[in-house]
C-alpha positions, 0 to 999 in steps of 0.5 A: 155900713152894709152890716150896720144897715142890717136890713140891706141883706134882705135887699142885696144880701146883707144880715138882718138882726132883730129883738128876741120877740122880733126874731120869732116874727122874722123866723116865722116870715122866713120859714113861710117864705121858704115854704112858699119857695119849696112849693114853687119848686114843685111846679117849676118848669125848666132848669132856669126857673128851678135854679133861681128858686133853689138859689133863693132858698139858699140865700134865706137859709144864709142867716139861720142854717149855714149847711142848708144854705151851702147845700142849696147854693151849691145845687143852684151852682151845679145847674148854672154850670151844667146849663151854661147859664153864665149870669146865674153862675155870677149871681149864685157865686156872689150869693155864696160870698155872703155865707162866706163873709158872715163866717168871716172868711173874707179871703174866700168871699173876695175870691168868689166875688171877683170871679162873679164880677169877672163872669158878669162882665164877660156876659155883660150882666149889668145887674150882676156887675153892680151886685158884685161890686156892691158886695165887694164894697161891703167886705171892705167896709167890714175891714174898715177900708172905707176908700176902697169900699167907696171905689166899688160903691161908685162902680155900682152906682154908675151901673145902677144908674145907667140901667135904671135900677132905681132901688139899688141906686137909692141903696148905693147913695145910702151906703156911700154916705155912711162910708164918707161919714166914716172918713169925715168927708162931710160934704160928700156924706151929706150929699148922698144921704140927702139923695137917700132921704129924697128916695125914702120910698125906695128905702122903707126897711132901711130908713132907721139906718138912713136917718141915724147916719144923717144924725151922725153927719149933723153931729160931726158938723156941731149941728146938735139940734138937727142931729137929735132930730134925726135920731128921733126919726130913726127911733120912729122907724125903728119902733115899726119893727120893734128893733132893739138893736137899733134902739140900743145903737141909737141910744148910744148915739144920743148919749154921745151927743148929750155928752158933748153938750155937757148934758150928763143927766140926759147922756146917762139916761140915754146910755142906760136905756141903750145898755138895758135894750142890748142886754135883752137881746144879748147884743154884745157890741150895745152892751159894750158901747153903752156900758163904756159910756156909762163908765165914763159918765159916772167915773168922776162922780160915782166911781163905784157905780162906774166899775159896774160898766167896765 
């Protein structure tokens, strides 16, 4: 969910992936944002303001330069501890956990997050309580422990709802739909995805993933026509950012749907498109996913062609 929902990182600390062209645009935007933060840092008054800006710089370096990210996050953490800003310490620890997660250091990420959660609870910082729970959920999701992911997401939802963090509430519902779909609890998944879609104005950069999950749910419910409509809507959303990784994933979804309906020509067409999109951006998961679909589709009719995709 959280890693698949690649834009969530921008909103709550998870990663953004793009095509090579789009990556240049995103890198340009990120560089401009970091430069803007550095300028603000020059004129920042007070340790609290400086600490917040430094932490944000660390956050935006998280994906592009791990060493710089660690430098800035640690600097922010030192200020928070020296000045006894407990809410800031909780927030910065949660940010640091994201860097550990991206490096596959899940044990370290968990340790940081549970420490963040403890501090946030002791200082009664609702925003950071919800954020820590949401990030803990994200790691459990990555580890495919979906029941645990749901448990922590529900805790985040309760806090976000009570404090009227409406954008975070929408994210919580979207993430819950993703997790419930993974364990085939379709009623719960449908309930949460419908709420997410109702609040699409709060999830603008995430809607391609929201519609894709809606398609997965409808496909599992054997509502194939509605599933295809959802996937097409997801395509439209992905086009706005020229996100070839999303295109590749969605093509695999459509190929699977057509294969289930014994429409193999359409299934091959979408799998081939998805394979080519993935190759353009060296997206290994997409290459493997669409390649396996093509290998299976060609296996019985053109085995020599199938071998190209194994």
